[in-house]
N, C-alpha and C positions, 0 to 999 in steps of 0.2 A: 301477835297471836296469829295474824294472817301468814306471816313468815313461816311459823311453827306448822301451820296448816299445810301450806305449801310443800315443806320439807317431808311431812308425813305422807302427803298423797305421792309425791315423787318417789319416796322410798317404798310405798306399798306397790306402785306401779312397776318399779324396776326390780322389785324383790323376785319375782318368779323367773326373770332372765337372769339375775345375778346367782340365785340358788342352783339354777341348772348348769353352772359351771363346775361344780364339784360333784363327780360321779365316780363310782367304782361299778362299772357295769359287766364286769366279768368275774366269775367265780370259778376257781380252778380245783380239780380233783385228780387224785391219781390212783391208779390201781395195777394189778398184775395179772396177766393172763397166761396161763400155761399152755405151751404148744406141745411139748413133750417133757420127758424127765430132765432134760438138760437146757431146753430152750424155752425162753418166756419172752412175752411182749409186756414192756413197761408202757402203759397208757396214761395219757394225759388228756383229761376231758375238761372242755370249757363250756360253762352255761353262760349265755350271752343275753342281756336285756334286750327287750324289744326295741327296734329303731337302731341298734348299735351293730357293727360289724368289725370282725376280727381279720386281721390280713394274714394271708398264707405265708409259707416259709420262704417262697421263691417270689420276689418282687422285683421288678425290672430296676436298673440303676437310676437314680434320681427320683425314685418313688418313695412311698412311706416306709417306715421302719417294718421290715418283715418280721415274723415270729421266728424266733431261734431258740433251739434247744441245746443246751450243753451238759452233757453227763460226766461227772468226774470218774473217769475210768480207772479201776484198780486192775491192772493185768494179771495179778496172781489170783484174783478172786472171780472175775467175769470179763467177758469180751463182747464189745459191741460189734454187731452184724449189719453192715449196711448203714444207711442213713435214716432218719425218721421219715415215717410216711404219715399222710394226712387224708382227711376225707375229701371227697370231690369238691365241695364247696360249689361257687359259680363266679364266672368271670365277666365283668362289665367295665366299659370305658369310663374312667374317672376324670371328671372335668377340671378338678385342681391340678392333678398331677399330669393331665394330657395323656394318658395311656391306658392300657387294658391292665387290671389288676384283679388278682383272685382273692376273695374274701369269704368269710364264713358268717352266717346269721342264725342266732338261736342257740345252736350248739356246734361243737367242733371237737374233733378226736385226733390225736397224734400218737403214733406207736413206734417205739424203739425196740427192735429185737435184740436179745442178748443171749449169750451162751454161758452157763456157769461153769467155773473152772475149779470149785469147790463143793463139798457136800454141807458145809455149815450154813447156817443162816447169816444172811449178809444184809447190810443196808447200803442202798446205793443213793447218792445224792447228787443234785445238779442245780442248774438255773435255768430260768425261762425269761425271755424278753419278748415283749410283745407290745403292739400298739392298736388302740381301737378308735373308731370314728363313729359319729352319727350324722344325721343330715345337718347339723348345725356347726359342729366343729371336731376337731381331734384331740384326744387326751395326749400328754407327753408319753414318750416310751416308758414302760414300766418293767421292772424286773422283780421276779418272785422266785422263792427257793422251793425246789421240789425234793421229794424223797420216796423210796420204796423199800419194801422189806421182802427179800425172796429167799426161798430155801428149795434145793432140789439136788439133783445127782450131778457130780462133776463129769463133764464132758471133755472131748478132746477140742483143743484150740483150732480154729480156723486160720490156716495158713495163708490163704489167698482171698482175694474178694469174692463174695458170694456169687455163684453162678447165676446165669439167667433162670436155669431150672430150679435152683433153690430159691431165687426170688419168686418164682411162680409158685412153688409149693408153700412158701410163706404167705402168699397173698390168698391162696385156697384155704390154709389152715386157720385163717382169721375172717373167712367169709361171713361167718355167723355175726361177728361184731360189725363188719361192713353193712349187713343187711339192716341191723338195728339202727344204724346211725345215718345211712344214706337216704336222701329224699329223691324222690323221682323228679326228673327234670321239669315235666309238665307243672308239677305242683309248685315247684321253685319259681318258675316264671309267673304263675298265676298268683302266688303268694307275694312276690315281689311287687307286682302292679298295685295290689291291695295296700300293701305297706307304703308305697310311693303316694297313694292317694291320702293316706291317713298322715304321713309325714308333710305333705304339702298343706293340709288343714293346720297341723301344728306349727309349721312355719309361718302361715298366715296369722295365726292368733298371736305367736309371739312377737312378730313384726308390728302387729296392731298396738301390743301393749309398749313395745319400744317407741313407737310413734307418739303415744300419750306421754311417755317419759321425757321424749325430745321437746314436747311441747311445754314442758315446764323448765327448760333450760334458759340461761339468760339472754341468749340470742334470738330465741323465738318468742318468749312471752312479752317482751316489750313491742314486738312487732303488731301485736294485736290492736292497740290504739291507732297506729299508722293505717291499719287496713280500715277502722271504723272510720277515720277521717277521709280516706280515699272514696269511699262508698257515701259519705256525705256529700261530696261534690257530684257524684255520678247518679244518684237515686232521687228522684223528685216525688216518687209515690211509694207507698209500702209495697205494691205488686212488683214495681220495677226493683226495688230493693232485694226482695225475695228471689226474683229471677236472677239478678246479678250475684247473689249470694251463691245459687247454686252453681252458676257459671264459674264463680271464682274457685269453689270447691272442686268441680270437675277438671278446671285448668290445673290445680295442684296435683290432683291424682295424675292427670296426663303427664305433666312435667316430671315429677318423680320418677314414675315408670320409664318414661322416656330417657331421662338422664340417667338413672341408675343403671339400665340395661345396655344403653349405647355406650356409655364411658366404661363399664365393666368389660364388655366385649372387645372393644378397641385397645383400652389402655390399661386394663387390670383394676382389680377391686379397690387397691389403695389409691387411686386417682382421686377419688372423692375426697380423701384426706389431704391430698395435695391441692386440690382445689381450694379448700377453706384456708389453707396456710399460704397460697400464692401471694407473693408480694403485691403484684400489679392489681389483682382482684381486690385485695384489701384497701388499697389506694383508691381505687375507683368506687368503691363501696362507701369509703369516708367522703370523698368529694360529693356523691350522689346525696348523701344523707345530709351533708352540709348546706346543699342547694334546697332540699325539702325543708330543713329546719329554718332557714332564712324566709323562704317563702311563707311558711306558716306563722312567723313572727310579724309578717305584714310588710316586709320590704318590697316584695313584687308578687305577682300572680303567675303561675306557671300556666300558660295558655298556648294552644297550637296556633300556628299562622291563619290568618283569616281566610285564606284559599282552602287550607285543612278543614277549617270550621263549617265552610260550605259544603264541602264533600260530606262531612259528618252529618250535618243537618239533612242532607238527601239520603244518606245511608246510615241512619242513626244506630241501627242495630250492628252493623259491622263494626263502626267505630267503638261502640260500647264493649263490644267483645274483645277487640284488640286491647283496649285499655286494661280491661280486667285480666287478659292472657298475660300481658307484661307485668302487672302488678303481682300475679302468682309467681312469674318467672323471677322477679326480684326477691320475693319472700323465699323461694327454694334456694337461691343461690347464697343470698346474705346469711340465711340461717345454718348454712353449711359449717360455719365455724364451730357450732356446737352439735350439730346434728350428723356431721361428717364421720366421727368415730362410730356412732351407733349404725348409720347407714352402712359404713364400711364393713363392720361386723356382720350385718344382716347380709351383704352381698357376698362376703366370703363363705358364709353358711349356705347361701343358696348356690353358689358355684359349686360348692362340693357335692351338691344334689344333682346340678345340672338341668337340662331340659327347660321347661317354663318356670322354674324355681326362682330365678332373679325377678320375674314379672310378678309372681305371686308375693314375694317378699316385698318389693316396693308397693305393691297395690294395697298391702296390710299397713304398712307403714304410712304411706300418703293419705289413706282414709283416716287414719287417726289424727293426722294433722289438719286436714281438710274440714272434718265435721264441725270442731269447735271454731274455726276460722269463719265457716260458712254461716253458723249460727250468730257470730258476733257481726258478720258482714250484713246480716239481714236487719239490722238495727238503724243504719243510716237513713231509711224511709221515714222511721219515727222521729229522728233529729232533725230532718228538714222540715218537717211540720212546725218546729218551733221558730221564733223570730230569728232572722238571720243577721240583721243589721244590729252591731253593738252586742249587748246582753251576755249571756253565759256561753253561747255558742262560740263566740271569738274568744272567750276565754279559754275554752277547752282546745281551741286551734293553737293558741299561744302556748299553752301547757304542753301540748304534743310536740310543738316547736322546740322547747327547751329539752324535753326527753331525747328527741332525735339528735339534738346538737350534742348531748352528752354521749350518747350511744355511738356517734360518729367517731369519736376518739378512741373507742374500743378497738375499731378496726384499723385505724392509724396505728395504735399501740400494737396490734398483731403483726403489722409490716415491720415495725421497728423491731419487735422481738426476733422475728425471723431472720432479719439483716444484721441484727446485733449492733444498730446503730448507736444506741444509747442517747438518742435526742429526745426521747419521751420516756424518761425513767419514772419509777414510782411516785417520787415526790411531785414531779411536774404534773404527772396525770392526775394525782389527788387534787393538786392546788386547782387545776382546770374545772375538776368536778365540784370543787367547794364553790368557785367563782359562778358557775353555772347554775347550781342549785341555790346558791345564796341570792343570785339575781331573780331565779324564780320565785323565792319566798318574798322579796321586796315587791314583785309584781302582784303577787295575790294579796299582799297587804295594801295593794293600792298605791305604792311609792313609786312605782315605774309605769308609765303610760306608754303604750305602742301605738302605731298609726290608726288602726282600725277599731280601737277602744273608744267607747263612749265615756261621757263624764260619769263619775262615781260619787254620788253625795254620802253614799256609805257602802260597806261590803257586807255580804250576806254572812251568816254563822256558817254555812257550809264552806264558803271560800276562806274565811278565817280558819277554820279548822284545819283545812287542807294546808294553808300556809304555815300553821303551827307545826304540822307533821313534816313538811319539807324543811323548815328551819331547824326542827330537831335533827333531821337526817343530816342536814348541812354541818351542824355543830358536832354530831358523832364522827364526821370524817375528818376533822380537824386533828385529833390525835394521831392519825396516820402519818401526818407529815414528821412526826417523832418516832416512828417505828411501831405504832400500835397496828396489830394485824388486821383490823377492820373485817371480821369474819362475815358480816351481813353482806358485804359486796365481794367477797372472795371470788375470784376468776375474773373479775372486771379489770382492776388495777394490774399492772406487771407484778410478777412475784416480788418478794421483800429482797430478794439478792439482786434484783435488777434495779439498783437504785444507787444514788450518790453514797450513801451509807445505810446498811441494813438497819441501823438504830436510829435514823431519822436525820433531819437537816442538822449539819454541824457537829455531829457525833461521830467518834471513831471507835474502833473495837479495842477493848481492854480485855485483860485476862480475868479469870473468875476473882482473882484477888485484887483486880483493879489496878495493877501495877504497870500496865501497859505493855507487857510482854506479847508477843505476836504468836499465833498459832502456828505450828510447823505443818507446813503443807507438803505432801510427798511429790516427787516429780510425776508430772503428767496429770496431777489433780487440780481442783480449784475449790473454793469455798461454795457450797451450793445453797439451797434453801435453808435457813436457820443456822448457817454456818456449818452445816453437814460437809464433811470432806467428800468430795464426789469426783470420780473419774469419768471422762468423756469417751474413753476408748475401752473396749472389752478385754483385750489382751492385757492392756497396762493394769487394768483393775484386777484382773485375775492373777497376775503375777505378784501384785501387792499384797493380795488376800492370802497367796500361798506363804510369803515371806513373814507376815504376821500372824498366821494361822487363825484366820477369821473366815466365817462363811459370806458369801456373796449375795448382794440383792441387786438384781437387774431392774432398773426402772425405765421401761419403754415409755417415753413422754414427748411433748412436742412444745416448742416455744409458745404456740398460740392455742395450746390445749387448755380450755376452760375447766374441765373436771380434773386435770392434773394439778392446776392452781388450787383447786377447792381442797383436794387432798393434802397438799402440801401446808395450806393455810389452816385447815380445820382439824386435820387428824395429825399430821406430823408435827404440828405445834404443841400437841400435848406433851405434857413434862415426862410421861413414861415412854410414850413413843419415841421422843426425841433422845431420851437417854440410850434407848436401844439403837437407834439409827446412827448415833455419834460414837458409841463405844463398843457395840457388839457385832456390827457386820460392816462390810466394806460395800459402799453404794457405787454402782455404775450406772449413770444416767445416759441412755442412749436416745437422743434426739431425732426422731423420724423426720423432721421438717428442716433439719439443718442444711442450709443451701450453700455451704462452704463446699468447694469443689474437691474431690479425691485426687490425690497425686496421679499423673498419667499411668505410672506404673502398677498402681492399685486398682485400675478402672477395669471392669470386667463386663461380660454379657449377661442380662438377666435370666435365670431359669424360669421366670414367671412369664415374661412377654418377649424375650428375644432382645430387648433393647439394651443399649449400653448404660450401666450405672456409673454416673459421673459425680455424684454428690454423696457427702457423708450421711445425710438424712435417708437417701435411698438405700444406701448399703444397710443401715440399721432397719429400715423398713422391710427389706427383703429378708433379713437375718430373722426378725420376729415372724413373718408370715412362714418362711421355710422350716424354722425349728419348732415354732409353737402353733402354727396355724391360726394365726389371729393378726389383726391389723389395727384394732383399737387401742386407744389410750386413755388413761393410764393403764398399765399392764405391769404386774410385779411377780418376779419369780427368784426364789430363793436357792441358790446352787452351792454345792460342795467344790473343792479344788479341781475335781474331774469335769465339773460342768453337769453334773447331774442333780436333778432336782431334788430338794430336801423335803419338799411336801407340795401341796397343790399350789397352783398360782393363785393370785389375787387380782382384782381389777378395782373399779371404782367402788368404794366402800366406805360411807360416811361413819359407820359404826366404830368408835374408836376401840371399844372392848375387843370387839371381832377382829380388827385390824391387829391389835396388840397380841392377841391370842395366836394369830396367824405368824407372826414374827417370832414369837416365843417357841412355837411348835416347831418351826424350821431350824431355830438355833439349837433346840433341845436335840433334834435329830442328827445335827452336825456333830454336837458333843458326844452322843451315843456312839456314832460312827468312829469317832476319833478314839474312844476307849476300846 
């Protein structure tokens, strides 16, 4: 029941963020303006939602997708005169693309002058491609059909480009329309400032909700008991505990804001993702948690040198602050394995807005993390008022030690996944957890006694109940050795395909008929989660999709991405979803944390930070940011054979029905285009 409650709260918190990802912020309308009997203006008007902006027709190379208008010219019926004109708009420096870009807000109007060559009523058709962004992210380029109905008198064809005089007369003839759509520059500047203030508040609120969502992830939630244990040692009174709790919260806010803004300004937004998947960081965290766990189990006490203790005694306040600061630092870095994708998305959104937006974003995110931790951290003063020798307090410490021991192997698994070393595969990981939690259950039943435990003539009802829960959990994990998905802990063990056998210890893959025939795997592909055929290279996957005439699903993922594993084990495992993924699409899984080096001839200079891209993961990370303006994983896109989107993208969504509907919608659009 508690698990269902946590999932409900998580979905409730993340809902506003996720739902904000599907927008149609521009409404297009067409009309015709008569200049004289033979000349007309084809007018294309855009109504833009608040907070969004539409890019102009002329955008510097390397920038976003410019608005482009293509009219299907029929030379016997009409003639295009000049190029489409547009409203004044305004120009600002864009921090994402590092260039000055012209764009429109609220409304935009484009005009194409034509001359009729027939007196009959004609229908003029064309297409419009555009891209819109808000202060959070950009939508993929979109193409819409446009049409006009025009009737007038036939005129003489223009045999040469329009002269400057004709252009001037053309502009004067449409002066009325310009007056109705043009906004005074001073008004634009004032309004932009107001909208920026409003968007900063929106960014802060969304980041705050994202912080609460991150709090419920597997890498953050288990850190709460560690924090309580830390302050058990540091706080002797309730007042000191509350003071330390406040300092701890302030330290978290300071560190997240500092790390986020500094790393973003120096390395780029996706460095936070890279930090959480760095092999050495994960190994260091593994060793650190092992040391903490062994200490809590009673092997030794972590103490400072006596000389340090003397200095701490003379400067107690300074020593306490340093300890609190470094505990907050450990929390901020260790939790990046789960919070990194959320932080990365928030920083990409903030970078698009520029200015102090990264600071505001990290302030909102860190406040949501810090507030609950500070409240929990205020309790150590109460815990210290209880007996310290023997009793339940030592039991709590030992319990935390077992939890830390189990959590440590998650970070070791992250390092193994990134390296693809296969020395901590799924079966081994689950066996280790079964051993750890089985030992914890025996300890709670009083069958194991550790150094600082007192003699127990009997165990309490509460301890017995907790032991039964732990034993139940241990037994629940046992079928995982033979291929059970273990959805309650999805995201912790390695994915099912990262194992000796996806079907458990001692099993091999059989065909559906059980005759032992092997699945035919195309060149360049491999068996991914649930034996879905998956390509690891974009070009190879697209070529295969064209060959067998199926749509493509790009899966931006990571070896150490917790939410990616949750989607694979909770959503992809559904029989209906799995049927679609295996039979109706071609899956291309692009791992943004793949540390394998790119061939020297394929290495290039990043357009994001000017550094050389030398790994496969960096290549796919840049591809995701450049094309889709996002760097969070999981991130799913359905494409046709031209690389065009079949529908809106999807991200982490534990709702099976919604995810299945998204797949079916994209596949349906692909089939419609084929017809």
